[in-house]
Steps between C-alpha positions, in 0.01 A plus 500: 500500500446237770566592864534262796454571869756266654495327838721648772754236599736687732512421871366638723184497288379831354125528445518806272436491126556747216133499394181438696216329309328838453818659363539213253140552389580867437815403308297280265230765460757767409716276281283243327799345323655401836474139614549414868566174681537458878729241656326311777605604852398398850656803672387796290270749680253457212435128456463306176120514521507883509669501158289218354183683603597788270572264212878463522674172426685364805760237421794302638690583181543856371799435274317607184481863623753753373510731804517383862386731781617426855583690818805345668806323357426190295707198609757408233351156441156654429623747235373419149757580227435757226221684687450857619486519880387781730586468871712656775836336426700679773806512275525865391707590808726199438349301787739204538225256603332533156806491274420144391144602416617770258758260351223242443273762338776579250573132437132427437468791255231665713403865460488635855301807599547578868204687655753743650630589154158607369561873512418831334758665277628695805556177693199526734335166580166438331384199701571348838362400838644804680171644624410169665844466660443846650149421622594170664834628633343795682220281639759247624691781672190596695435134575850478652436815706175360636649162593824637645338768716187295575275769356294300249511173309469537123459173306750400233418639157519151346198398711287783356311481170599829342602862548151599619532255790849629578358850535208372710750356751684833512172674584494309830830632640624824655853618424693645796668841494803413286697664219523302176746562217431366149784508245435499125252643253444207262235229484627326816495818709160598361364158599629550855352852499157351421515313830612808697225709344240229559595510869443878485852569624583863436771576241737785594783681320858402570565843658221443754593136547860586589415775747174407671364241742133427440210385713378260230663253258650668191701397196743667264579381145857572387684464169873462424572874518366513857712217641812566291705819469796617295837464672603851393192662654350609167136440413443145379332393179297179481595413142869577558479273806354214296776540240787521751431470874872515594477873582232437763484377858215386722286762670279239666610547861283809568200285405623199702506722811132587446356167382347205683389292201686507167337361184769450234323530166784654300697362207869473586748548215852357493755737646248719684571581867350267760204655682632387838796284593557265791696779669212743449263254670724507811464879537330587832248723320409239237128459568372251241382177667290351219590461131275366225763456230303445181806576285681214680863551397694264725802640692451822311350846536278410799746353749242312706403284199750219546292231327167465321212371709217275383122512481496214753737682739495868401671676793837494671698733725826677424710589806697815411772457763585138421400525130332161536153362454281470811128445565279754323361615836835528682495822703818640337428382146396671181206287387545410132245389238693409184282255306633498144190362324227715654255504202467120539292571811233676293499280188152581365528881507866491394420277200205713390707820524791344313272368226343843449846653447608217270186539287557872467875513438618166359233302314432773237867480396441148364236632262624849401847397384642616834430863409638639829803268515384336824590146395825603334621674818392210720652217295806364681590203278456411133643224279702362790670833568452794734345799327709817470317671787591212733849424370635621837394157634746309277774468766233387746380234254863394444548452874748789537275708727 
């Protein structure tokens, strides 16, 4: 089995990689029958010399490999027919901008394995960059707070070497007496929680959070059953909610009346109630004035997120009364951080973490006859057709959706 680490070709450039040189070394140590080739790249966080130093072949041409490992979408013209590809294709939600990519993958008889489709039997994701999105998103939220209120000046994450340096910068600041709400309980939310805990901000229960004003900064972590409630007044059930959210409505407003800084680290499912609407944001008691929206669903469950922002220009303001964008430091604005590619700011740590997960959960499947069904579940295309699990994408491929 010959694997290739392919060059990232999408713009803006992404410096992440599926495997660091050390992770590749571990792969070869654990699976001696594996061959690895690295496509030359001038943007990757680990340069060509880092791989060569550990004995890996670096080449302009990797077309003799069977399996191609990348991070972001591969441009259509760079796809090599009849190969197995692993990358984030951004097609599983029928994203219109990548319809042609999926059509080309089928035409070129490529087996596609989207990183998002690498899941356990129960559907839980096995790999991803979620923790790093959470870490960088929370840091960026505090950076916005410091700049807007002229409290402190945190440097951009992309200018720092690694997570240790990020935390060293946080050690230099003092957080004012604010109340912070963090939604979610998955990898993204846990990454954001790491930042809050590193800052030694006190975590409090939702009951205390909703009823008490504090003399120090505090945060509360809430899950779907806290900020949603059944319409009929009965006790809600998380798994029933995931299956059919139509019987539920938002219960976010009590939190919005008690929150200064909201970190959105939740996963939002289709059909679920919005956390807060544009009308909610107009309410005189709506207190939130800063949102770090790591989930970044545009014009969706977090009304102030009207567009994604960028690493170069990460903040903007949302004016609740006019429903328009204004300067991030406008006196009547909700300051919004909605960068949609946050892990790119911490490429070294994010790549190392991703590679560790990939080594643990995916690589063994190539050598144990896919004993746990990981590859079978993840495979989206085969022999020029969608696999049964992804047949729901056929109308999308046909241009009907």
